[in-house]
C-alpha positions in Angstrom: -12.6 -24.8 -9.7 -11.4 -21.2 -7.6 -11.8 -21.9 -3.9 -11.7 -18.2 -2.4 -14.4 -17.3 -0.4 -16.2 -14.1 -1.2 -15.7 -11.1 1.6 -15.7 -7.6 2.5 -12.6 -6.3 1.3 -11.1 -3.9 3.7 -9.2 -2.0 1.1 -11.5 -1.5 -2.1 -14.4 0.3 0.4 -16.5 3.4 0.3 -19.5 2.3 2.8 -18.9 -1.4 3.5 -17.1 -3.3 1.0 -19.4 -5.5 -0.3 -18.9 -4.5 -3.9 -15.2 -4.3 -3.5 -14.9 -8.0 -2.0 -17.4 -8.8 -5.0 -14.9 -6.9 -7.9 -12.1 -9.3 -6.0 -13.8 -12.5 -6.2 -15.1 -12.0 -10.1 -12.5 -10.3 -11.8 -14.8 -6.8 -12.4 -13.8 -3.8 -11.3 -15.4 -2.4 -8.1 -16.3 1.0 -9.6 -17.9 -0.9 -12.5 -20.3 -2.9 -10.2 -20.9 0.3 -8.1 -22.2 2.3 -10.9 -24.4 -0.4 -11.9 -25.8 -0.7 -8.8 -26.5 2.9 -8.9 -28.0 2.7 -12.3 -30.6 0.1 -11.6 -31.6 1.6 -8.1 -32.1 4.7 -9.6 -34.2 3.4 -12.4 -36.1 0.9 -10.6 -36.8 3.1 -7.8 -36.5 -0.3 -6.1 -35.3 0.6 -2.1 -35.2 -2.9 -1.7 -32.1 -3.0 -3.8 -29.9 -0.1 -0.8 -31.9 -2.7 2.0 -30.3 -5.9 0.3 -27.4 -4.5 0.5 -27.1 -3.3 4.0 -28.2 -7.2 4.6 -25.4 -8.5 2.7 -22.9 -6.2 4.3 -23.5 -7.1 8.0 -23.9 -11.0 7.0 -20.0 -11.4 4.6 -17.5 -11.1 6.6 -14.5 -8.7 5.7 -11.2 -10.1 4.4 -10.1 -9.5 8.3 -11.7 -11.6 10.2 -11.5 -14.5 7.2 -7.5 -14.3 8.3 -8.0 -14.6 12.1 -10.7 -17.1 11.6 -8.3 -19.5 9.3 -5.8 -19.4 11.9 -3.2 -16.9 10.1 -2.7 -13.4 11.7 -3.8 -10.5 9.8 -0.2 -9.1 10.1 2.9 -10.6 10.7 4.5 -11.7 13.9 7.0 -9.7 14.5 9.5 -11.1 17.5 10.6 -7.6 17.9 7.8 -6.4 20.1 8.5 -8.8 23.0 
């Protein structure tokens, strides 16, 4: 069983990083996911899909936030900074 959480990507993002995180989680290239989303949205003329994207983008935590909540710093500790 895969224990990775679904999070937004802070490195692979164009708007909010939803498809970057989804691509990392599923192993599918995020560009493919973005193309499928755009084609599906245009083909169905369904604005609800765009609204759903932004709702998911605001609900999903970023990968930086999950590092902080798990007690791990997002950047390594540097003793020379003191």
